[in-house]
C-alpha positions, 0 to 999 in steps of 0.5 A: 500500500502506498504510504501517505507521505510518498508523493509528488505534487506539481503546481502552476508556479504563479496564480494571480487572483484579482477582479479586473486582473485581465488587464495584467495580461500584457505585463504577465506575458511580457514577463515570460518573454513573449512578443507575439501572442495568440489568444485561444478562445471561442465565439461566445467569449469573443461576443462578450468582448473579453477577447478584445479586452485581452488584445487591448491588454497585450497591445498596451504592453507592446505585444503583437496579438491575434485571436483564434476563436474557433474552439468547440466544446469537447474540442475535436482534435481536428479543430485543435490542429487548426489552432496549431496551424494558426499559431505557426502562421502567426509565428506566436511565441506565447499562448493565452487560453481564454474561456471555459475548459475547452479553450484552456485545454486547446491552448495547452496543446497548441502551446506544446505543438507550436513549439515542438512541431509534434502532431497532436495525435502523437501527444495523446497518452501519458508523458508523450509530449516532447520538448518544451512549450511556448509561454502559456497563461490560462484565463478561465471564464467559468468556475469549474473545470480547473483546467487553468492549473492542470497538465491534462487536456481532454480532446475528442477524436473523429470517432467521438471518443475522449482522448487525453494528453497528460504531460507536465509540459502542459502545466501553464506558467500563470493562472489568471483568475478574474472573477469579473469574467464569470459574472455573465455566465448563464445559470445552467453553466454556473451550476454545471461548472460548480458541480463539476468542481465539487466533484473534483474535490470529492473525488480527489479527497477519496482517490484510492491511490494518489491522494496526499496531504496537500491535495486533501487540504486543497480539496477540503477548502475547495468544497467549502468555497464552492458549496457555500457560494453556489447558492448565493450565486444562483440567487444573486448572479451579480454577487462578485464576492461569491463569484470570486470564491467559486472561481478560487474554489474551482482552481483549488479543486483543479490543483487537488484532482490533477495530483490525486486524480478523479474517479468513477464519476468522471469515468461514467460522465465521459460517454455522456459527453462524447455520445450525447453531447452532455456538457461535462459538468452536467454529466458529472452531476447526473451520475454523482449520486449513484456513484457516491452511494456505490462507493459508500462501503469503501469511502463512508468515513471520508464522505462523512468528513467532507460532509461535516465541512460542507454542512457545518451547521448540521449535527450527525449521530454517525458517519453513516448519516453524515456520508448520506447527507453529502450525497443528498446535498449533491443531488439537491444542488442538481435539482435546485440548479434547474439542470435536467436530472435524468439521462433520458432528458438528455437523449440517453436510451436504455439500449445505449447503456451497455455500450456506455458501460463497456466504454467505461470499463475498457476505455477509461479504466484508469479512472476506475483504478483510483475510485474507492471501489472496483466496478464491473460493467454490469455495475456501471450499467446499474448506476446509469439505470438509476438515473435514466 
């Protein structure tokens, strides 16, 4: 068994947390030695005006800059390839990811591929990225994915399968947290991304093989920040202090899970994204309840500990009661968020479930290895059916 003090912990070297901090982008990139910067984003962020603000900030520091705005959700490898071509054509020597997890994941791969000439397809897997990357700053506009502080990029293949690039080179130089950029998030995206981050924290804290004291501390703080502030933001979307707390919570959860790993909730969510285009955070929220209940025999004490952090005003007579309260709280947050709560509402059919379960146990087994309990294909099917 791995000893609790036997671990490596990697982290983004610089985190800037400041409302209005986007205006520091030019100075931060200048400090990294860049002179020609490509901003990786999507059409929605461009329409909000955030990409233009980023360009202004870069120009104010005397840097040349352009925007690549063709990022898609669950970024297809082909689109990432177009972004790499854009970076090379612009002769970019610095990359900014601006947007949700898809833009940030795309930016990581572009920063590496534009520097080393390696085809994107050859990067897929663990530690397959060669050479160094370009200077990279990540600016999240959602409070959820934690991609601004991770060294993983999740892409989608032509066959609609999730493909991940894991490499230390993808860890960005700077995470720039400007909560002002999250104020305009629609209610559904606010809820889905926050629940995604809460799942990151819970799964990091209960990782069977890789959790450690640092990831535990980050996960604990993240869960409290997210759980206590999500209701405030859903009630008052303009609450900047609550938005700041959630953005920081999502970042801390990202730092926790990238070192400790996630588990079966994420494993079950991936086929929902690739097969039915369910947004990642929403997919996690849909299957969280069944997976957490399945894990109870192995994770009750840890769930109870997290529950007492998340619900400090509640008094529980046993760990069992506290653990069940954590699961109920996650399910209740999904219900009050306004997001759909059944797989069938998202187009999932009973006939599709066996194939999804097989994909989980054969194609995403790395996440089951860190889950508190082993899981078979029939058990995965049963979990899907609970929320069909």
